[in-house]
DRENFI-771874 format. One record per residue (C-alpha): residue in three letters; z, y, x. Coordinates in nm, 4 decimals. Layout:
<sites>
    aa         c3         c2         c1
   ala          Z          Y          X
...
</sites>
This chain:
<sites>
    aa         c3         c2         c1
   unk     1.2731     0.7984     1.3658
   unk     1.2500     0.4255     1.1698
   unk     0.9052     0.3385     1.0607
   unk     0.8827     0.0365     0.7773
   unk     0.5254    -0.0622     0.7771
   unk     0.3858    -0.3585     0.5761
   unk     0.1505    -0.4530     0.8638
   unk     0.1667    -0.4175     1.2695
   unk     0.0182    -0.6098     1.5882
   unk    -0.1448    -0.8444     1.6127
   unk    -0.3270    -0.7153     1.2862
   unk    -0.5854    -0.5278     1.3466
   unk    -0.6736    -0.1934     1.1007
   unk    -0.6609     0.1669     1.0680
   unk    -0.3071     0.1730     0.9252
   unk    -0.1898    -0.0451     1.2814
   unk    -0.3759     0.1864     1.4808
   unk    -0.2539     0.4922     1.3502
   unk     0.1109     0.4008     1.3947
   unk     0.0547     0.2694     1.7379
   unk    -0.0622     0.6324     1.7949
   unk     0.1941     0.8417     1.5926
   unk     0.4395     0.6157     1.8500
   unk     0.2697     0.6510     2.1497
   unk     0.2797     1.0465     2.0694
   unk     0.6024     1.0770     1.9569
   unk     0.7826     0.8795     2.2564
   unk     0.6044     1.0794     2.4633
   unk     0.7259     1.4304     2.2843
   unk     1.0977     1.2688     2.3797
   unk     1.1822     1.1197     2.0215
   unk     1.2461     0.7262     2.0073
   unk     1.0373     0.5194     1.7449
   unk     1.1908     0.1980     1.5970
   unk     0.9657     0.0198     1.3814
   unk     1.0592    -0.2906     1.1339
   unk     0.7518    -0.4905     1.0208
   unk     0.6724    -0.8757     0.8917
   unk     0.6635    -1.1042     1.1440
   unk     0.2996    -1.2920     1.2500
   unk     0.2995    -1.6064     1.3396
   unk     0.2622    -1.6950     1.7097
   unk     0.2728    -1.3263     1.8010
   unk     0.5976    -1.1988     2.0341
   unk     0.6086    -0.8414     2.0574
   unk     0.6282    -0.7180     2.4066
   unk     0.7039    -0.3553     2.3321
   unk     1.0647    -0.2436     2.2606
   unk     1.2111    -0.1438     1.9434
   unk     1.0259    -0.3424     1.7129
   unk     1.1907    -0.5601     1.4524
   unk     1.0334    -0.8480     1.2380
   unk     1.1693    -0.9429     0.9410
   unk     1.0402    -1.3159     0.8213
   unk     0.7180    -1.3289     0.6700
   unk     0.4861    -1.5810     0.4277
   unk     0.1290    -1.5683     0.3999
   unk     0.0283    -1.5202     0.0152
   unk    -0.3471    -1.5295     0.0617
   unk    -0.6126    -1.7906     0.1361
   unk    -0.8820    -1.6088     0.1889
   unk    -0.7206    -1.3298     0.4958
   unk    -0.4322    -1.3739     0.7081
   unk    -0.2033    -1.1013     0.5718
   unk     0.1721    -1.1714     0.6219
   unk     0.3792    -1.0815     0.3496
   unk     0.7522    -0.9917     0.4735
   unk     1.0358    -1.1492     0.2942
   unk     1.2610    -0.8015     0.2401
   unk     1.5738    -0.9790     0.3974
   unk     1.6985    -0.9080     0.7206
   unk     2.0745    -0.9526     0.8007
   unk     2.2759    -0.6547     0.9748
   unk     2.0428    -0.4122     0.9138
   unk     2.2878    -0.2155     0.7186
   unk     2.4996    -0.1934     1.0694
   unk     2.1876    -0.1545     1.2590
   unk     2.0952     0.1530     1.1127
   unk     2.4720     0.3098     1.0480
   unk     2.4365     0.2707     1.4517
   unk     2.1258     0.4244     1.4577
   unk     2.1422     0.7479     1.2708
   unk     1.8180     0.7705     1.2403
   unk     1.6747     1.1365     1.1551
   unk     1.3670     1.0227     0.9674
   unk     1.2440     0.6931     0.7913
   unk     0.8969     0.6910     0.7769
   unk     0.7073     0.4178     0.5457
   unk     0.3664     0.3489     0.5485
   unk     0.3631     0.1300     0.1928
   unk     0.5036     0.1717    -0.1552
   unk     0.5881    -0.1947    -0.1762
   unk     0.7967    -0.4470     0.0233
   unk     0.9082    -0.2567     0.3415
   unk     0.8506     0.0708     0.1747
   unk     1.1208    -0.0284    -0.0773
   unk     1.3479    -0.1151     0.1704
   unk     1.3235     0.2265     0.3542
   unk     1.3509     0.4031     0.0513
   unk     1.6695     0.1898    -0.0103
   unk     1.7926     0.3133     0.3175
   unk     1.6831     0.6781     0.3076
   unk     1.8859     0.7023    -0.0571
   unk     2.1696     0.5241     0.0814
   unk     2.2242     0.7512     0.4024
   unk     2.0549     1.0774     0.2612
   unk     1.7898     1.0571     0.5251
   unk     1.4608     1.2480     0.4143
   unk     1.2014     0.9590     0.3335
   unk     0.8253     1.0406     0.4598
   unk     0.5711     0.8440     0.2715
   unk     0.2183     0.8306     0.4314
   unk    -0.0673     0.7016     0.1651
   unk    -0.3136     0.5445     0.3685
   unk    -0.4863     0.2782     0.1621
   unk    -0.6953     0.2701    -0.1873
   unk    -0.5085    -0.0351    -0.2827
   unk    -0.7496    -0.0783    -0.5818
   unk    -1.0206    -0.1402    -0.3452
   unk    -0.8577    -0.4900    -0.2292
   unk    -0.8048    -0.6384    -0.5798
   unk    -1.0251    -0.8871    -0.5095
   unk    -0.7781    -1.0435    -0.2612
   unk    -0.5381    -1.1234    -0.4976
   unk    -0.7789    -1.3693    -0.7290
   unk    -0.7091    -1.5297    -0.9908
   unk    -0.5172    -1.2792    -1.1086
   unk    -0.7071    -1.0366    -1.3553
   unk    -0.8518    -0.7253    -1.1637
   unk    -0.7843    -0.4277    -1.4287
   unk    -0.3949    -0.5412    -1.4131
   unk    -0.3722    -0.5341    -1.0397
   unk    -0.5392    -0.2243    -1.0245
   unk    -0.3282    -0.0391    -1.2703
   unk     0.0077    -0.1840    -1.1051
   unk    -0.0744    -0.0820    -0.8218
   unk    -0.1001     0.2652    -0.9491
   unk     0.1657     0.2519    -1.1319
   unk     0.3783     0.1537    -0.8183
   unk     0.2219     0.4494    -0.5788
   unk     0.3279     0.6967    -0.8529
   unk     0.6731     0.6385    -0.9092
   unk     0.7624     0.5481    -0.5486
   unk     0.5752     0.9194    -0.4472
   unk     0.7902     1.0702    -0.6880
   unk     1.0841     0.9287    -0.4968
   unk     1.0214     1.0636    -0.1380
   unk     1.0860     1.3802     0.0106
   unk     0.7250     1.4602     0.1558
   unk     0.3853     1.2729     0.0936
   unk     0.1307     1.2629     0.3394
   unk    -0.2290     1.1291     0.3462
   unk    -0.5068     1.1340     0.6126
   unk    -0.7549     1.3302     0.4200
   unk    -0.8715     1.5653     0.1643
   unk    -1.0418     1.3175     0.0073
   unk    -0.7284     1.0965    -0.0578
   unk    -0.5746     1.3969    -0.1842
   unk    -0.8078     1.3907    -0.4460
   unk    -0.7205     1.0050    -0.5296
   unk    -0.3898     1.0695    -0.5538
   unk    -0.4551     1.3748    -0.7781
   unk    -0.6271     1.1149    -1.0132
   unk    -0.3680     0.8943    -1.0297
   unk    -0.1478     1.2055    -1.1847
   unk     0.0537     1.2839    -0.9050
   unk     0.0866     1.6947    -0.8878
   unk     0.3486     1.6958    -0.6677
   unk     0.2919     1.8640    -0.3218
   unk     0.0605     1.6819    -0.0537
   unk     0.0335     1.7244     0.2993
   unk    -0.2934     1.6301     0.5038
   unk    -0.2166     1.4406     0.8376
   unk    -0.5017     1.3011     1.0006
   unk    -0.4510     0.9772     1.1948
   unk    -0.5070     1.0526     1.5505
   unk    -0.7222     0.9133     1.8393
   unk    -0.6598     0.8604     2.1705
   unk    -0.9625     1.0564     2.3257
   unk    -0.8788     0.9300     2.6625
   unk    -1.0261     0.6039     2.5853
   unk    -1.3872     0.7162     2.5320
   unk    -1.4270     0.9399     2.8255
   unk    -1.5278     0.6646     3.0643
   unk    -1.7177     0.4259     2.8480
   unk    -1.9223     0.1523     3.0374
   unk    -2.2808     0.2092     2.8215
   unk    -2.4214    -0.0843     2.9507
   unk    -2.1817    -0.3844     2.9793
   unk    -2.2187    -0.4573     2.5908
   unk    -2.5856    -0.4390     2.6177
   unk    -2.6086    -0.6454     2.9511
   unk    -2.3723    -0.8962     2.7660
   unk    -2.5895    -0.9178     2.4679
   unk    -2.9268    -0.9276     2.6450
   unk    -3.0148    -0.5686     2.4344
   unk    -3.1418    -0.3548     2.7604
   unk    -3.4814    -0.2627     2.5680
   unk    -3.3199    -0.2466     2.2125
   unk    -3.2171     0.0285     1.9937
   unk    -2.8306    -0.0649     1.8682
   unk    -2.6908     0.0043     1.5222
   unk    -2.2819    -0.0420     1.5323
   unk    -2.0660    -0.1330     1.2328
   unk    -1.7003    -0.1998     1.3757
   unk    -1.4379    -0.3126     1.1196
   unk    -1.3349    -0.5732     0.8704
   unk    -1.6019    -0.7689     0.7241
   unk    -1.4924    -0.7546     0.3884
   unk    -1.6266    -0.7136    -0.0078
   unk    -1.4822    -0.3644     0.0136
   unk    -1.7000    -0.2652     0.2805
   unk    -2.0095    -0.2602     0.1170
   unk    -2.1855    -0.4589     0.4222
   unk    -2.4235    -0.6087     0.1557
   unk    -2.5944    -0.2302     0.1240
   unk    -2.5945    -0.2157     0.4922
   unk    -2.7865    -0.4964     0.5469
   unk    -3.0589    -0.4437     0.2572
   unk    -3.0946    -0.0744     0.4372
   unk    -3.1685    -0.2767     0.7916
   unk    -3.4050    -0.5109     0.6438
   unk    -3.6176    -0.1645     0.5039
   unk    -3.5343    -0.0023     0.9004
   unk    -3.7214    -0.3519     1.0661
   unk    -4.0369    -0.3082     0.8178
   unk    -4.0872     0.0396     0.8811
   unk    -4.0029     0.1014     1.2687
   unk    -4.1992    -0.0134     1.5426
   unk    -3.9048    -0.0119     1.7736
   unk    -3.7062    -0.3205     1.8727
   unk    -3.3731    -0.2975     1.6947
   unk    -3.0239    -0.4887     1.6621
   unk    -2.7613    -0.4150     1.3966
   unk    -2.4148    -0.5488     1.5388
   unk    -2.1214    -0.5935     1.3374
   unk    -1.8260    -0.6211     1.5266
   unk    -1.5315    -0.7511     1.3730
   unk    -1.4539    -1.0818     1.1403
   unk    -1.2985    -1.1161     0.7921
   unk    -1.3594    -1.3365     0.4638
   unk    -1.7256    -1.2321     0.4042
   unk    -1.8505    -1.3054     0.7532
   unk    -2.0214    -1.6301     0.6566
   unk    -2.1350    -1.4760     0.3264
   unk    -2.3135    -1.1602     0.5323
   unk    -2.4801    -1.4644     0.8029
   unk    -2.6381    -1.6262     0.4987
   unk    -2.7504    -1.2813     0.3358
   unk    -2.8682    -1.1868     0.7005
   unk    -3.0973    -1.5443     0.6953
   unk    -3.2056    -1.4914     0.3416
   unk    -3.3363    -1.1341     0.4007
   unk    -3.5379    -1.2472     0.7161
   unk    -3.3498    -1.0100     0.9826
   unk    -3.1178    -1.3073     1.0888
   unk    -3.2305    -1.3148     1.4482
   unk    -3.1726    -0.9345     1.4383
   unk    -2.8276    -0.9231     1.3519
   unk    -2.5258    -0.9824     1.6298
   unk    -2.1771    -1.1246     1.4364
   unk    -1.9607    -1.0538     1.6996
   unk    -1.6373    -1.1350     1.5939
   unk    -1.3277    -0.9930     1.6505
   unk    -1.3285    -0.8623     2.0091
   unk    -1.0279    -0.7241     2.2044
   unk    -0.9590    -0.3740     2.0958
   unk    -0.9748    -0.2518     2.4853
   unk    -1.3575    -0.3081     2.5054
   unk    -1.4208    -0.1550     2.1662
   unk    -1.5021     0.2108     2.3646
   unk    -1.7602    -0.0218     2.4754
   unk    -1.9300    -0.1593     2.2021
   unk    -1.9336     0.2185     2.0619
   unk    -2.1245     0.3131     2.4073
   unk    -2.3863     0.0463     2.3413
   unk    -2.4552     0.2108     2.0252
   unk    -2.7707     0.4572     1.9533
   unk    -2.5991     0.5110     1.6100
   unk    -2.2845     0.4182     1.4063
   unk    -2.3511     0.3316     1.0694
   unk    -2.0880     0.3361     0.7795
   unk    -2.1701     0.1657     0.4482
   unk    -1.8153     0.1628     0.2858
   unk    -1.6788     0.3926     0.0361
   unk    -1.3720     0.2782     0.0147
   unk    -1.2204     0.4509     0.3565
   unk    -0.8929     0.6683     0.3130
   unk    -0.9501     0.8135     0.6543
   unk    -1.2338     0.5882     0.8374
   unk    -1.0864     0.5848     1.1872
   unk    -1.3708     0.4105     1.3313
   unk    -1.6036     0.6471     1.2382
   unk    -1.3554     0.9111     1.4420
   unk    -1.3924     0.6449     1.7583
   unk    -1.7877     0.6853     1.6955
   unk    -1.7495     1.0531     1.7073
   unk    -1.5383     1.0520     2.0092
   unk    -1.7967     0.7765     2.2012
   unk    -2.0407     1.0664     2.1365
   unk    -2.2565     0.8134     1.8846
   unk    -2.3839     1.0039     1.5984
   unk    -2.2969     0.8416     1.2501
   unk    -2.5038     0.7751     0.9622
   unk    -2.2535     0.7086     0.6611
   unk    -2.2299     0.6782     0.2703
   unk    -2.1249     0.9926     0.1484
   unk    -1.7822     0.9001     0.0252
   unk    -1.3835     0.9472     0.1062
   unk    -1.2807     0.9032     0.4726
   unk    -1.6348     0.9316     0.6097
   unk    -1.7352     1.2971     0.4410
   unk    -1.3929     1.4379     0.5847
   unk    -1.5390     1.3795     0.9479
   unk    -1.9322     1.3911     0.9135
   unk    -2.0792     1.6993     0.8745
   unk    -2.4197     1.6362     0.7591
   unk    -2.6908     1.7588     0.9453
   unk    -2.4672     1.8287     1.2514
   unk    -2.2877     1.5021     1.4100
   unk    -2.4650     1.2630     1.1621
   unk    -2.5969     1.2114     0.7824
   unk    -2.4425     1.1732     0.4516
   unk    -2.6372     0.9700     0.2193
   unk    -2.6072     0.8584    -0.1387
   unk    -2.5145     0.4516    -0.1841
   unk    -2.8360     0.3156    -0.1794
   unk    -3.0085     0.0945     0.0832
   unk    -3.3331     0.3556     0.0659
   unk    -3.2018     0.6548     0.1537
   unk    -2.9264     0.4875     0.3738
   unk    -3.2688     0.3434     0.5736
   unk    -3.4129     0.6731     0.5705
   unk    -3.1255     0.9028     0.7293
   unk    -3.0967     0.6348     1.0153
   unk    -3.4833     0.6049     1.0661
   unk    -3.4936     0.9968     1.0740
   unk    -3.2383     0.9962     1.3906
   unk    -3.4082     0.6570     1.5473
   unk    -3.7387     0.8936     1.5113
   unk    -3.6163     1.1982     1.6968
   unk    -3.4434     1.1315     2.0127
   unk    -3.3615     1.5326     2.0931
   unk    -3.1866     1.5318     1.7428
   unk    -3.0024     1.2579     1.8166
   unk    -2.8926     1.3954     2.1250
   unk    -2.7895     1.7017     1.9537
   unk    -2.5562     1.5150     1.7120
   unk    -2.4086     1.3454     2.0100
   unk    -2.3110     1.6590     2.1461
   unk    -2.1435     1.7467     1.8274
   unk    -1.9580     1.4286     1.7739
   unk    -1.7769     1.4842     2.1034
   unk    -1.7118     1.8305     1.9883
   unk    -1.5707     1.7282     1.6330
   unk    -1.3254     1.4475     1.7511
   unk    -1.1590     1.6464     1.9401
   unk    -0.9137     1.7996     1.6781
   unk    -0.7656     1.4547     1.6776
   unk    -0.6034     1.3834     1.9642
   unk    -0.2915     1.2089     1.9638
   unk    -0.1129     1.5411     2.1578
   unk    -0.2703     1.7231     1.8461
   unk    -0.1928     1.5672     1.5632
   unk     0.1400     1.4174     1.6742
   unk     0.2099     1.8198     1.6820
   unk     0.1658     1.8413     1.3351
   unk     0.3596     1.5605     1.2360
   unk     0.6596     1.7018     1.4230
   unk     0.6701     1.9945     1.2647
   unk     0.6385     1.7743     0.9246
   unk     0.9521     1.5964     1.0095
   unk     1.0832     1.9708     1.1165
   unk     1.0254     2.1228     0.7616
   unk     1.1736     1.7810     0.5830
   unk     1.4711     1.7956     0.7701
   unk     1.5283     2.1725     0.7423
   unk     1.5552     2.0939     0.3737
   unk     1.8656     1.8899     0.4650
   unk     1.9990     2.1559     0.6949
   unk     1.9416     1.9263     1.0149
   unk     1.7380     1.9133     1.3485
   unk     1.5431     1.6344     1.5025
   unk     1.7099     1.5078     1.7586
   unk     1.4994     1.3636     2.0879
   unk     1.5649     1.0289     2.2288
   unk     1.7370     0.7648     1.9805
   unk     2.0436     0.5574     2.0888
   unk     1.8497     0.2328     2.2551
   unk     1.9558    -0.0772     2.0737
   unk     1.7240    -0.3372     2.2449
   unk     1.4144    -0.5169     2.2980
   unk     1.1901    -0.6248     2.0019
   unk     1.2702    -0.9282     1.7867
   unk     1.2726    -1.1005     1.5049
   unk     1.4910    -1.1186     1.1751
</sites>
């Protein structure tokens, strides 16, 4: 299989994580995966079969290299490889490259709709927001009509695509998670590092961006600190363009000393951060799947989230967490309910682990392979195992 993606390591987001786990699962099942992605400044790939297009960074607000879609020898490379499937993860730039080669070679093209692009238009300032939003929606619609199979991580995202006017069949393929990472969590190391041994900890992990609705979280935490007698801390794990503004907001609300900004952390340490938390809090309304919500559930941490796409696909309110309206008072009330009821929080923690089991790399890889077989059957061939080995990672 050949993956074309506009983002990959060392960038850290849900798309990158999903691709990494899909690759791992497919290789474990006996298949080769070749990844084409933009080059990242100062980054050298250690894994094999990752190939990099030259790239430029077009935004001053966030580092997100955009590929220059020119790769000498790519036609000959793919002709030699003879892939069974081309799988694209974006509808533009390298997504267009994947589409071109799939058509040229008669190979089935699978496209996964990961991202609600309209929720990120603020990164394209000073371009008009409505113009960027409409252009993005039109791009997705046009692209979807040209591929052989469309997948998306959640039912909520199917609804979004339907709202665009897309009526073709869409398969739900959740993003996978490596459950083994959350089986041996050290629940004390992060608390000791930050001096939190006697505190209740609310945790958020992810990008610190406008689209994550973190201003609401800070307002809700202010309400909680006024009503709760326990010693509380809010830990925001991650970095992003809104970090400074959020730090200033926390100070202005009088909670600056109770909010911990960790900055970006090594992904290998993330399970221990979940292990330090009493509750995971997710105010975002823009998630397509909410991988961080799934990571929290796998860690046995109940979730309080705004009732929006992504979160509501995994959080069953009253079972493994709470879903709330998008307002600080409601969000704070749900958090207080669990902070003040240890027995219920423990029940939710047990349910959280149970609900995460369905998303293991092994289970989701089987679902992905079944979809590949389905789309290949329409072309009259079957998937082969272990493609031709064409060398180590390199940069175009």
